[in-house]
C-alpha positions, -999 to 999 in steps of 0.1 A, spaced: -909 -480 -733 -896 -451 -755 -885 -419 -738 -901 -386 -749 -874 -367 -767 -872 -329 -765 -866 -316 -801 -849 -285 -787 -825 -304 -765 -793 -294 -784 -802 -257 -782 -808 -262 -744 -773 -278 -742 -758 -247 -760 -775 -223 -736 -766 -242 -705 -731 -249 -717 -723 -212 -724 -733 -201 -689 -714 -231 -674 -683 -221 -693 -685 -185 -683 -693 -193 -646 -664 -217 -643 -640 -195 -664 -645 -165 -641 -631 -186 -612 -596 -186 -628 -595 -160 -656 -589 -132 -630 -557 -147 -617 -535 -135 -645 -550 -100 -642 -544 -96 -604 -510 -77 -608 -526 -52 -632 -558 -48 -611 -536 -44 -580 -516 -16 -596 -546 1 -612 -567 2 -579 -536 9 -558 -541 -21 -535 -516 -47 -522 -514 -81 -539 -527 -100 -509 -559 -78 -509 -562 -83 -547 -563 -121 -540 -597 -115 -524 -611 -109 -559 -606 -146 -567 -613 -159 -532 -647 -142 -527 -659 -157 -560 -649 -193 -552 -659 -192 -516 -694 -177 -523 -700 -204 -549 -691 -232 -525 -713 -217 -497 -745 -214 -519 -743 -243 -542 -761 -268 -520 -788 -243 -511 -795 -235 -547 -794 -272 -556 -821 -279 -530 -841 -248 -541 -839 -261 -577 -854 -294 -567 -882 -275 -549 -892 -247 -573 -876 -259 -606 -841 -262 -620 -848 -240 -650 -862 -211 -629 -831 -211 -607 -808 -214 -637 -825 -184 -655 -823 -163 -623 -787 -172 -619 -779 -163 -655 -793 -128 -650 -774 -123 -617 -742 -134 -633 -745 -108 -661 -754 -81 -636 -724 -90 -615 -701 -90 -646 -714 -54 -654 -706 -42 -618 -671 -58 -619 -663 -40 -652 -671 -7 -635 -651 -17 -604 -636 17 -596 -625 5 -562 -620 -28 -544 -653 -28 -524 -674 -23 -556 -653 -50 -574 -658 -74 -545 -695 -67 -545 -697 -74 -582 -678 -106 -577 -702 -117 -550 -732 -111 -572 -714 -129 -601 -708 -159 -577 -744 -161 -566 -754 -163 -602 -727 -188 -610 -737 -210 -581 -773 -211 -594 -761 -221 -629 -736 -247 -616 -762 -263 -592 -787 -268 -620 -767 -274 -653 -762 -312 -649 -798 -317 -637 -813 -298 -666 -792 -318 -691 -801 -351 -674 -838 -344 -675 -837 -330 -710 -818 -358 -728 -828 -394 -733 -805 -420 -717 -788 -430 -750 -776 -393 -756 -771 -383 -719 -734 -393 -717 -727 -374 -749 -745 -343 -736 -729 -344 -701 -696 -349 -719 -700 -314 -734 -710 -299 -700 -679 -316 -685 -658 -301 -713 -672 -266 -706 -665 -270 -668 -629 -282 -672 -621 -258 -700 -635 -229 -679 -614 -240 -649 -581 -246 -668 -582 -221 -697 -587 -190 -676 -551 -179 -674 -546 -184 -712 -578 -166 -722 -572 -139 -696 -537 -133 -709 -550 -129 -745 -576 -104 -734 -551 -84 -714 -526 -82 -743 -552 -62 -762 -577 -46 -738 -582 -31 -703 -587 -56 -675 -624 -46 -672 -630 -65 -705 -623 -98 -687 -657 -92 -671 -675 -73 -698 -669 -100 -724 -696 -119 -704 -722 -93 -714 -727 -101 -751 -721 -138 -747 -745 -139 -718 -771 -120 -737 -770 -146 -765 -772 -175 -740 -801 -158 -723 -820 -154 -755 -813 -191 -765 -825 -202 -730 -857 -181 -733 -865 -196 -766 -856 -232 -759 -857 -241 -722 -889 -259 -713 -916 -238 -696 -927 -267 -675 -906 -291 -655 -909 -316 -626 -909 -300 -591 -906 -314 -557 -920 -288 -532 -901 -289 -499 -891 -267 -471 -856 -252 -471 -835 -264 -441 -825 -229 -428 -809 -242 -396 -788 -267 -416 -778 -240 -441 -767 -217 -412 -744 -243 -397 -731 -252 -432 -724 -215 -438 -704 -212 -406 -685 -244 -413 -673 -232 -447 -664 -197 -435 -643 -212 -407 -627 -237 -430 -618 -212 -457 -606 -186 -432 -582 -212 -418 -569 -221 -452 -564 -186 -466 -551 -170 -433 -530 -201 -426 -511 -196 -459 -500 -162 -446 -493 -170 -409 -485 -207 -411 -507 -237 -405 -490 -245 -372 -503 -212 -357 -525 -221 -327 -554 -199 -339 -554 -216 -373 -554 -250 -356 -583 -240 -334 -602 -226 -364 -598 -259 -382 -610 -278 -351 -640 -254 -349 -648 -261 -386 -647 -298 -380 -670 -294 -349 -695 -274 -369 -693 -300 -398 -701 -328 -373 -731 -307 -360 -742 -302 -396 -742 -340 -403 -761 -346 -371 -788 -320 -380 -791 -336 -415 -799 -369 -398 -826 -356 -376 -842 -330 -398 -873 -340 -417 -864 -322 -449 -826 -316 -447 -804 -297 -471 -787 -330 -480 -805 -364 -480 -776 -384 -465 -791 -416 -481 -779 -403 -514 -743 -412 -503 -753 -448 -498 -751 -451 -536 -714 -460 -541 -715 -449 -578 -725 -414 -567 -702 -411 -537 -671 -425 -553 -678 -404 -584 -679 -373 -563 -647 -381 -544 -627 -391 -575 -639 -360 -593 -628 -338 -564 -594 -355 -564 -589 -348 -601 -597 -312 -598 -572 -309 -570 -546 -326 -592 -553 -303 -622 -550 -272 -601 -516 -283 -589 -503 -278 -625 -526 -248 -630 -507 -230 -602 -471 -240 -611 -474 -237 -649 -474 -199 -651 -443 -197 -629 -426 -224 -650 -434 -211 -684 -430 -174 -677 -404 -172 -650 -383 -204 -655 -385 -205 -693 -389 -168 -699 -420 -170 -721 -442 -139 -726 -476 -142 -709 -494 -144 -743 -472 -172 -755 -476 -191 -722 -513 -186 -727 -512 -203 -761 -491 -232 -747 -516 -238 -719 -545 -238 -743 -533 -272 -755 -551 -287 -724 -587 -274 -731 -583 -278 -769 -576 -315 -765 -603 -320 -739 -630 -303 -758 -624 -327 -787 -621 -359 -765 -648 -353 -738 -679 -356 -761 -665 -387 -777 -659 -402 -743 -694 -393 -733 -707 -410 -764 -686 -441 -758 -699 -443 -722 -732 -454 -735 -716 -485 -752 -686 -492 -729 -686 -496 -691 -681 -459 -680 -660 -469 -650 -635 -485 -675 -634 -452 -693 -627 -432 -661 -599 -456 -652 -584 -452 -687 -586 -414 -684 -571 -414 -649 -542 -436 -661 -534 -411 -689 -536 -383 -663 -511 -402 -641 -487 -404 -671 -491 -366 -676 -481 -360 -639 -451 -383 -644 -441 -363 -675 -443 -330 -655 -417 -344 -631 -391 -343 -659 -397 -306 -668 -367 -284 -664 -352 -252 -679 -340 -270 -710 -371 -290 -717 -382 -287 -754 -415 -271 -763 -428 -303 -780 -422 -323 -748 -441 -297 -728 -470 -296 -753 -471 -334 -754 -478 -338 -717 -501 -308 -714 -520 -325 -743 -520 -358 -724 -535 -340 -694 -563 -328 -716 -568 -362 -731 -570 -379 -697 -594 -353 -684 -616 -356 -715 -618 -394 -711 -625 -391 -674 -650 -362 -669 -678 -372 -692 -684 -408 -680 -678 -398 -644 -705 -370 -646 -728 -394 -664 -725 -420 -636 -729 -394 -609 -761 -378 -624 -776 -410 -637 -773 -428 -603 -798 -406 -584 -836 -404 -585 -850 -376 -607 -862 -357 -576 -826 -355 -563 -811 -342 -595 -808 -306 -582 -790 -315 -550 -769 -341 -569 -758 -314 -594 -751 -290 -565 -729 -316 -547 -711 -324 -580 -704 -287 -586 -694 -283 -549 -668 -311 -552 -653 -294 -583 -651 -260 -566 -637 -274 -534 -611 -293 -556 -601 -260 -572 -597 -242 -539 -579 -270 -522 -557 -275 -552 -547 -239 -553 -541 -237 -515 -523 -270 -511 -501 -266 -542 -489 -231 -533 -482 -242 -497 -463 -273 -509 -444 -253 -536 -432 -225 -514 -425 -247 -484 -403 -270 -505 -386 -240 -522 -379 -226 -488 -363 -259 -478 -341 -260 -509 -332 -222 -506 -325 -223 -468 -348 -194 -460 -385 -184 -464 -398 -181 -500 -432 -168 -510 -427 -162 -547 -404 -170 -576 -367 -163 -567 -352 -143 -596 -320 -158 -611 -326 -192 -593 -348 -214 -616 -332 -244 -600 -349 -237 -567 -383 -235 -585 -377 -266 -605 -369 -286 -574 -400 -272 -557 -422 -279 -587 -410 -316 -587 -420 -320 -551 -454 -303 -558 -461 -325 -589 -451 -356 -570 -480 -349 -546 -503 -344 -576 -492 -378 -589 -500 -394 -556 -535 -379 -555 -541 -391 -590 -530 -427 -581 -554 -426 -551 -582 -417 -576 -572 -447 -598 -574 -470 -568 -608 -457 -558 -620 -461 -594 -608 -497 -594 -627 -503 -562 -658 -487 -578 -654 -511 -607 -651 -542 -585 -681 -531 -564 -702 -526 -594 -693 -561 -608 -699 -576 -574 -734 -561 -573 -742 -574 -608 -729 -609 -599 -748 -608 -566 
């Protein structure tokens, strides 16, 4: 039976892709501007970090709610609302005359971004026929990864020419174009699955994440062995257990736990999470390495780091197209293997490493990501029923954002703990005149990234064996 093909599907992809890129990009683009914003608003650096944290945390908190809402009232309606909120938030951020206004703008931005992230894969999955779905999701995967990784590079280029407010205001004309494309091309009617919103479950989930993130962010300052941090982690675990219990006994829960019985879906989520953790290990250490250890200007370091997204944007759609002809699990394993090689290459970086060697392994990282993301997203989104596309997209985006936050938190903790060990006293930043201490700390940090990547490979091999076992069975 032939599928009905939407003639405007590629314009839908462009509209959804632009907002996906902007929403993901704004999670990392601000990092490079924090010193400038801190000085301009006369706030300490640790308070300036809230500008990044409130964005990522708000997205994680609301993704599942908007994924469920999208299944109930329509993914396109939620996506359009989110797009408008994101533009309004960007406008407020650009006028951020003080920290409270800037944080309010970031919260509005994040609400819009979570709506777009919770619905993008679902819209693409229901818009494209199966034979083109991998190719289309490959582009969405490219936009997601490019936004996540290219932030520091693009932010550096904007800051070299303009005031920091343009990091946010650049979203306004681009967002307006995407809104117009969406208005003209997104379908006016779509499948809906009316259901009650699990308010009790969301409240417990909300408290769980607030406790978890508070323990992570405050623990980085006071130490993870602090008794209050340990108790906060325990409380977060207790609330998570309560959340799972409520999902089991609630008639219309936030998350249908049966969705996790699908091993393609569950393993795809976990492996995707692990790879975003891995990528953000290098995302954290690379500015220190390029700018401090090697002495590159921020703009030059930005150009070097752009090798990653440039390679990925070329490879990911091709990988998505191949996933329709080749077992997508084999493609993910190939991508993960290239990623592992890139992590091994990073272990050899030092103060005398040549630029071509650096570019080679950053490019390999982009190649591995490009090969992995598209088929993994295709398997995740194609493995669920149409009525679950919204929540599946929300969970997929949640795993990515959790990977970003955990990657940043764990990598900085490992980096500075290992540097402190090598230096013999507490270190919380780059030690001027001692690149050797940083290089040693970077090697320890990237060794952990390699281990995480190898775990992802093992899980993907298990996924392959299970899928073959089901076919043979």
